[in-house]
N, CA, C and O atoms as a DFTB+ gen file, in Angstrom:
288 C
 N C O
     1  1      10.165      -6.613       6.691
     2  2       9.882      -5.252       5.914
     3  2       8.758      -5.609       4.907
     4  3       7.617      -5.173       5.060
     5  1       9.008      -6.182       4.171
     6  2       7.884      -6.690       3.128
     7  2       6.721      -7.140       3.403
     8  3       5.814      -7.120       2.570
     9  1       6.575      -7.632       4.667
    10  2       5.255      -7.744       5.238
    11  2       4.437      -6.557       5.638
    12  3       3.251      -6.302       5.432
    13  1       5.265      -5.976       6.190
    14  2       4.701      -4.554       6.699
    15  2       4.141      -3.643       5.526
    16  3       2.986      -3.219       5.494
    17  1       4.997      -3.429       4.682
    18  2       4.763      -2.978       3.418
    19  2       3.677      -3.394       2.562
    20  3       3.000      -2.523       2.014
    21  1       3.471      -4.405       2.410
    22  2       2.319      -5.337       1.623
    23  2       1.052      -5.008       2.690
    24  3       0.047      -4.502       2.190
    25  1       1.060      -5.230       3.894
    26  2      -0.045      -4.526       4.716
    27  2      -0.415      -3.519       4.220
    28  3      -1.486      -3.457       3.615
    29  1       0.612      -2.234       4.408
    30  2      -0.132      -0.915       4.193
    31  2      -0.518      -0.685       2.940
    32  3      -1.259       0.271       2.710
    33  1      -0.054      -1.570       1.866
    34  2      -0.658      -1.375       0.262
    35  2      -1.756      -2.141       0.223
    36  3      -2.406      -2.134      -0.823
    37  1      -2.174      -2.914       1.281
    38  2      -3.530      -3.284       1.105
    39  2      -4.376      -2.500       1.647
    40  3      -5.494      -2.432       1.135
    41  1      -4.052      -1.670       2.871
    42  2      -4.939      -1.000       3.139
    43  2      -5.006       0.397       2.470
    44  3      -5.989       1.124       2.616
    45  1      -4.132       0.678       1.871
    46  2      -4.427       1.834       0.812
    47  2      -5.206       1.229      -0.442
    48  3      -5.820       1.904      -1.269
    49  1      -5.086      -0.038      -0.441
    50  2      -5.930      -0.481      -1.797
    51  2      -7.290      -0.453      -1.600
    52  3      -8.028       0.058      -2.442
    53  1      -7.753      -0.998      -0.469
    54  2      -9.135      -1.025      -0.063
    55  2      -9.453       0.050       0.350
    56  3     -10.679       0.156       0.382
    57  1      -8.795       1.145       0.779
    58  2      -9.200       2.684       0.912
    59  2      -9.633       3.158      -0.407
    60  3     -10.704       3.752      -0.536
    61  1      -8.851       2.924      -1.388
    62  2      -9.304       3.278      -2.769
    63  2     -10.506       2.753      -3.416
    64  3     -11.277       3.258      -4.232
    65  1     -10.462       1.405      -2.740
    66  2     -11.930       0.780      -3.507
    67  2     -13.225       1.216      -2.867
    68  3     -14.324       1.157      -3.417
    69  1     -12.945       1.735      -1.445
    70  2     -14.217       2.311      -0.934
    71  2     -14.285       3.628      -1.367
    72  3     -15.430       4.038      -1.560
    73  1     -13.433       4.354      -1.560
    74  2     -13.517       5.705      -2.376
    75  2     -14.272       5.396      -3.575
    76  3     -15.441       5.765      -3.694
    77  1     -13.555       4.621      -4.626
    78  2     -14.377       4.442      -5.853
    79  2     -15.869       3.901      -5.787
    80  3     -16.732       4.429      -6.489
    81  1     -16.139       2.946      -5.021
    82  2     -17.424       2.447      -4.841
    83  2     -18.211       3.180      -4.583
    84  3     -19.037       3.576      -5.406
    85  1     -18.141       3.739      -2.787
    86  2     -18.961       4.426      -2.264
    87  2     -18.846       5.855      -1.647
    88  3     -19.541       6.398      -0.788
    89  1     -17.607       6.364      -2.440
    90  2     -17.157       7.714      -2.224
    91  2     -17.129       7.808      -0.737
    92  3     -17.710       8.766      -0.226
    93  1     -16.517       6.920       0.038
    94  2     -16.072       6.717       1.246
    95  2     -14.873       6.661       1.823
    96  3     -14.355       5.555       1.667
    97  1     -14.156       7.501       2.495
    98  2     -12.820       7.646       2.877
    99  2     -12.737       7.226       4.135
   100  3     -13.591       7.572       4.951
   101  1     -11.735       6.451       4.462
   102  2     -11.331       5.681       5.991
   103  2     -10.696       6.929       6.618
   104  3     -10.929       7.140       7.808
   105  1     -10.017       7.667       6.019
   106  2      -9.461       8.880       6.769
   107  2     -10.688       9.692       7.457
   108  3     -10.323      10.405       8.392
   109  1     -11.927       9.711       7.196
   110  2     -13.120      10.463       7.699
   111  2     -13.147       9.792       9.444
   112  3     -13.343      10.406      10.493
   113  1     -12.906       8.530       9.247
   114  2     -12.618       7.941      11.108
   115  2     -11.707       8.493      11.637
   116  3     -11.708       8.454      12.867
   117  1     -10.664       9.164      10.995
   118  2      -9.434       9.294      11.638
   119  2      -9.180      11.156      11.789
   120  3      -8.165      11.728      12.186
   121  1     -10.374      11.716      11.359
   122  2     -10.492      13.151      11.697
   123  2     -10.247      14.042      10.445
   124  3      -9.881      15.211      10.565
   125  1     -10.462      13.449       9.238
   126  2     -10.354      13.946       8.049
   127  2      -8.795      13.971       7.413
   128  3      -7.894      13.405       8.031
   129  1      -8.521      14.693       6.083
   130  2      -7.210      14.308       5.597
   131  2      -6.517      15.907       6.501
   132  3      -5.301      16.100       6.491
   133  1      -7.244      16.664       7.041
   134  2      -6.470      17.509       7.843
   135  2      -5.521      17.148       9.098
   136  3      -4.516      17.749       9.476
   137  1      -6.277      15.714       9.767
   138  2      -5.492      15.398      10.880
   139  2      -4.117      14.700      10.675
   140  3      -3.738      14.287       9.580
   141  1      -3.454      14.613      11.755
   142  2      -2.149      14.319      11.668
   143  2      -2.062      12.794      11.585
   144  3      -1.096      12.354      10.962
   145  1      -2.927      11.913      12.121
   146  2      -2.977      10.533      12.060
   147  2      -3.252      10.211      10.210
   148  3      -2.399       9.522       9.651
   149  1      -4.157      10.614       9.576
   150  2      -4.440      10.558       8.351
   151  2      -3.061      10.815       7.823
   152  3      -2.231       9.920       7.660
   153  1      -2.904      11.807       7.621
   154  2      -1.565      12.359       7.076
   155  2      -0.476      11.215       7.376
   156  3      -0.095      10.699       6.325
   157  1       0.035      10.763       8.349
   158  2       0.717       9.913       8.745
   159  2       0.625       8.390       8.040
   160  3       1.674       7.821       7.737
   161  1      -0.631       7.779       7.800
   162  2      -1.016       7.049       7.148
   163  2      -0.755       6.884       5.770
   164  3      -0.217       5.914       5.234
   165  1      -1.201       7.960       5.221
   166  2      -1.056       8.319       3.696
   167  2       0.288       8.292       3.429
   168  3       0.698       7.759       2.398
   169  1       1.116       8.861       4.321
   170  2       2.382       8.859       3.784
   171  2       3.163       7.578       4.238
   172  3       4.211       7.281       3.664
   173  1       2.744       6.935       5.102
   174  2       3.399       5.451       5.230
   175  2       2.915       4.667       4.211
   176  3       3.758       3.857       3.825
   177  1       1.473       4.595       3.422
   178  2       1.001       3.959       2.564
   179  2       1.971       4.132       1.229
   180  3       2.284       3.172       0.525
   181  1       2.428       5.577       0.968
   182  2       3.144       5.862      -0.303
   183  2       4.401       5.678      -0.118
   184  3       5.001       5.711      -1.193
   185  1       5.205       5.461       0.954
   186  2       6.583       5.072       1.144
   187  2       6.446       3.414       0.836
   188  3       7.131       2.732       0.073
   189  1       5.445       3.055       1.604
   190  2       5.289       1.307       1.163
   191  2       5.456       1.069      -0.312
   192  3       6.225       0.295      -0.883
   193  1       4.561       1.911      -0.808
   194  2       4.669       1.584      -2.172
   195  2       6.010       1.659      -3.127
   196  3       6.310       0.940      -4.080
   197  1       6.766       2.858      -2.506
   198  2       7.832       2.957      -3.161
   199  2       9.024       1.981      -2.772
   200  3       9.979       1.893      -3.543
   201  1       8.993       1.246      -1.592
   202  2       9.691       0.266      -1.287
   203  2       9.149      -0.993      -1.899
   204  3       9.977      -1.897      -2.012
   205  1       8.106      -1.203      -2.258
   206  2       7.555      -2.416      -2.775
   207  2       8.294      -2.258      -4.441
   208  3       8.943      -3.186      -4.924
   209  1       8.076      -1.015      -5.135
   210  2       8.674      -0.851      -6.510
   211  2      10.361      -1.447      -6.332
   212  3      10.759      -2.092      -7.302
   213  1      11.168      -1.303      -5.384
   214  2      12.424      -1.591      -5.433
   215  2      12.926      -2.710      -4.934
   216  3      14.050      -3.199      -5.051
   217  1      11.869      -3.108      -4.297
   218  2      12.260      -4.588      -3.335
   219  2      11.146      -5.615      -3.799
   220  3      11.315      -6.734      -3.316
   221  1      10.290      -5.512      -4.445
   222  2       9.310      -6.643      -4.460
   223  2       9.733      -7.991      -5.621
   224  3       9.222      -9.110      -5.672
   225  1      10.526      -7.574      -6.240
   226  2      11.216      -8.898      -7.261
   227  2      11.951      -9.903      -6.163
   228  3      11.901     -11.130      -6.246
   229  1      12.671      -9.136      -5.075
   230  2      13.571     -10.180      -3.971
   231  2      12.921     -10.560      -3.179
   232  3      13.496     -11.396      -2.481
   233  1      11.510     -10.274      -2.785
   234  2      10.478     -10.568      -1.732
   235  2       9.525     -11.400      -2.237
   236  3       8.913     -12.073      -1.408
   237  1       9.214     -11.538      -3.518
   238  2       8.137     -12.303      -4.040
   239  2       8.380     -13.770      -4.433
   240  3       9.403     -13.943      -5.096
   241  1       7.729     -14.737      -4.187
   242  2       8.217     -15.941      -4.595
   243  2       7.953     -16.275      -6.036
   244  3       8.610     -17.100      -6.673
   245  1       6.728     -15.425      -6.604
   246  2       6.127     -15.589      -7.766
   247  2       7.188     -14.746      -8.794
   248  3       7.544     -15.345      -9.809
   249  1       7.611     -13.611      -8.598
   250  2       8.282     -12.565      -9.304
   251  2       9.960     -12.891      -8.881
   252  3      10.707     -12.019      -9.324
   253  1      10.555     -13.820      -8.226
   254  2      11.871     -13.798      -7.757
   255  2      12.535     -14.444      -9.141
   256  3      11.926     -15.027     -10.039
   257  1      14.094     -14.144      -9.043
   258  2      14.650     -14.673     -10.190
   259  2      14.709     -16.143     -10.542
   260  3      14.806     -16.832      -9.527
   261  1      14.681     -16.822     -11.649
   262  2      14.577     -18.056     -11.704
   263  2      13.285     -18.597     -12.002
   264  3      13.147     -19.761     -12.377
   265  1      12.149     -17.645     -11.819
   266  2      10.810     -18.203     -11.949
   267  2      10.354     -17.872     -13.392
   268  3      10.832     -16.939     -14.037
   269  1       9.501     -18.613     -13.795
   270  2       9.286     -18.162     -15.434
   271  2       8.096     -16.951     -15.308
   272  3       7.561     -16.503     -16.323
   273  1       7.745     -16.476     -13.945
   274  2       6.713     -15.220     -14.117
   275  2       7.340     -13.946     -14.339
   276  3       8.493     -13.912     -14.769
   277  1       6.682     -12.866     -14.083
   278  2       7.198     -11.759     -14.472
   279  2       8.379     -11.272     -13.408
   280  3       8.079     -11.030     -12.239
   281  1       9.638     -11.155     -13.857
   282  2      10.749     -10.590     -13.095
   283  2      11.156      -9.205     -13.135
   284  3      11.691      -8.621     -14.077
   285  1      10.746      -8.612     -11.660
   286  2      11.347      -7.168     -11.732
   287  2      12.297      -6.806     -10.909
   288  3      12.766      -5.669     -10.970
């Protein structure tokens, strides 16, 4: 589950990078914001962020318990 949510967050982050730098949104390839495919992808990216908020500390070697890093 962690790998899937992480990949979706990478996709979302790269999309925002493209929007910020170039004003270009990946959803244009998929028919724009009104298309069902774009909406599903945006919903999955958002849900991935919510899942990572609550489970990241358990999945991440850097943030896990017993580490001197940031514990979530």
